C-alpha positions as CSV (number, residue, x, y, z in Angstrom):
1,M,123.4,71.2,104.2
2,G,121.2,68.9,102.0
3,L,120.6,71.5,99.4
4,L,120.9,69.4,96.2
5,P,117.4,68.1,96.3
6,L,116.0,71.6,96.8
7,F,118.1,73.0,94.0
8,E,116.9,70.2,91.7
9,E,113.3,70.9,92.7
10,V,113.8,74.6,91.8
11,V,115.3,73.8,88.4
12,K,112.5,71.3,87.7
13,E,109.8,73.8,88.6
14,D,111.4,76.5,86.5
15,R,111.7,74.2,83.5
16,N,108.2,72.7,83.6
17,K,106.3,75.8,84.6
18,E,103.2,73.8,85.6
19,Y,100.2,75.4,87.1
20,G,101.1,77.1,90.4
21,Y,104.8,76.7,89.7
22,F,105.5,80.3,90.8
23,M,104.2,79.8,94.3
24,I,106.2,76.6,94.7
25,L,109.3,78.2,93.2
26,T,109.0,81.2,95.6
27,A,108.6,78.9,98.6
28,D,111.6,76.7,97.6
29,L,113.8,79.8,97.1
30,R,112.8,81.2,100.5
31,N,113.6,77.8,101.9
32,L,117.0,77.9,100.3
33,M,117.7,81.3,101.6
34,G,116.6,80.3,105.1
35,K,119.1,77.4,105.1
36,F,121.9,79.7,103.9
37,V,121.1,82.3,106.6
38,R,121.0,79.6,109.3
39,H,124.3,78.2,108.0
40,W,125.9,81.6,108.0
41,Q,124.6,82.4,111.5
42,K,125.9,79.1,112.9
43,G,129.3,80.0,111.4
44,G,129.3,83.3,113.1
45,Y,128.5,85.4,110.1
46,L,125.7,87.8,110.8
47,L,124.3,89.9,108.0
48,S,123.5,93.3,109.3
49,A,121.6,96.0,107.5
50,P,123.2,99.4,107.3
51,G,122.1,101.7,110.0
52,V,120.3,99.1,112.1
53,H,121.6,98.5,115.5
54,P,122.8,94.8,115.8
55,A,120.6,94.4,118.9
56,Y,117.6,94.9,116.7
57,E,118.5,92.5,113.9
58,L,116.8,89.5,115.3
59,S,113.7,91.4,116.2
60,F,113.3,92.6,112.7
61,D,113.9,89.1,111.3
62,L,111.2,87.8,113.6
63,I,108.8,90.6,112.9
64,S,109.1,90.3,109.1
65,E,108.4,86.5,109.5
66,Y,105.5,87.3,111.7
67,I,104.0,89.7,109.1
68,D,104.6,87.1,106.4
69,Q,102.6,84.6,108.4
70,H,99.9,87.0,109.7
71,Y,99.4,89.4,106.8
72,F,95.6,88.6,106.7
73,E,95.1,89.8,110.3
74,E,94.8,93.4,111.5
75,L,98.3,94.5,111.9
76,T,99.3,97.8,113.4
77,V,102.7,99.4,113.6
78,E,102.1,100.1,117.3
79,N,101.4,96.4,118.1
80,L,104.4,95.2,116.1
81,A,106.6,97.8,117.8
82,S,105.3,96.6,121.2
83,M,106.1,93.0,120.2
84,C,109.7,94.1,119.7
85,N,109.7,96.0,123.0
86,M,110.5,99.2,121.1
87,S,108.8,102.6,121.0
88,H,106.8,103.4,117.8
89,S,109.4,105.9,116.6
90,T,112.4,103.6,117.3
91,F,110.7,100.7,115.6
92,S,109.6,102.8,112.6
93,M,113.0,104.4,112.0
94,N,114.9,101.1,112.2
95,F,112.3,99.2,110.2
96,H,112.7,101.8,107.4
97,R,116.5,101.6,107.6
98,R,116.3,97.8,107.4
99,Y,113.8,97.3,104.6
100,G,113.9,100.6,102.8
101,M,110.2,101.1,103.3
102,T,107.8,101.8,106.1
103,C,106.3,98.9,108.1
104,R,102.8,99.8,106.6
105,E,104.3,99.7,103.1
106,Y,105.9,96.3,103.9
107,I,102.5,94.9,105.2
108,N,100.7,96.2,102.1
109,A,103.4,94.8,99.8
110,T,103.1,91.4,101.4
111,R,99.3,91.4,101.1
112,I,99.5,92.6,97.5
113,N,101.9,89.8,96.5
114,V,99.7,87.2,98.1
115,A,96.7,88.7,96.4
116,E,98.5,88.6,93.0
117,N,99.0,84.9,93.4
118,M,95.4,84.4,94.3
119,L,94.3,86.4,91.3
120,L,96.4,84.3,89.0
121,F,95.8,80.9,90.5
122,S,92.2,81.0,91.7
123,N,88.8,82.0,90.4
124,H,87.8,84.0,93.6
125,D,86.4,87.4,93.0
126,V,88.4,90.5,93.9
127,A,86.2,91.3,97.0
128,F,86.9,87.8,98.4
129,I,90.6,88.1,97.7
130,A,90.7,91.5,99.4
131,Q,89.1,90.1,102.5
132,E,91.4,87.0,102.5
133,V,94.6,89.1,102.4
134,G,93.5,91.5,105.2
135,Y,91.7,94.4,103.5
136,S,88.2,95.1,104.9
137,D,87.6,97.7,102.2
138,C,87.7,96.3,98.6
139,S,88.1,99.8,97.0
140,Y,91.1,100.5,99.3
141,F,92.6,97.1,98.2
142,I,92.1,98.0,94.6
143,R,93.9,101.4,95.1
144,C,96.7,99.7,97.0
145,Y,97.1,97.1,94.3
146,K,97.1,99.6,91.5
147,K,99.7,101.8,93.3
148,R,102.0,98.8,93.9
149,K,101.5,96.9,90.6
150,G,100.5,99.7,88.1
151,V,97.3,97.9,87.1
152,T,94.0,97.0,88.8
153,P,93.5,93.5,90.1
154,R,91.0,92.7,87.3
155,Q,93.5,94.0,84.7
156,A,96.2,91.8,86.3
157,R,94.0,88.8,86.2
158,K,93.0,89.4,82.6
159,A,96.6,89.9,81.5
160,G,97.7,86.8,83.4
161,M,100.5,88.9,85.0
């Protein structure tokens, strides 16, 4: 599967801990997991989440990937459900079964995680970061951040979390 170079890169990044290593490490680990999942899928092994109908598995894989790539855009549960050709209620119920959180919570968690990296690895102010990750209201972003991380964005930056 050609994983050795990727494993070596993960180990190197973890040992050296150079500036921005966490972002690179996260990307490499996602890449590794993606390769494993593809390998398992090609071998006929499908990982299904408890309670989610197998027909929906691919839809939720694709929709989570879509959210990860479009977190900065205006995302509504209604539009995401429509993209999966599901009703709002079917989508919401199965999303929660699959991820253990609502779709809105997943979107916010994705945005907050990206914002955390921006806080730690850039000098952009909080209002700019809020806009970049998809929040039009900075105070709402701060509330969401504090709810998810337990500290405000400024406190996180100051502590170097």
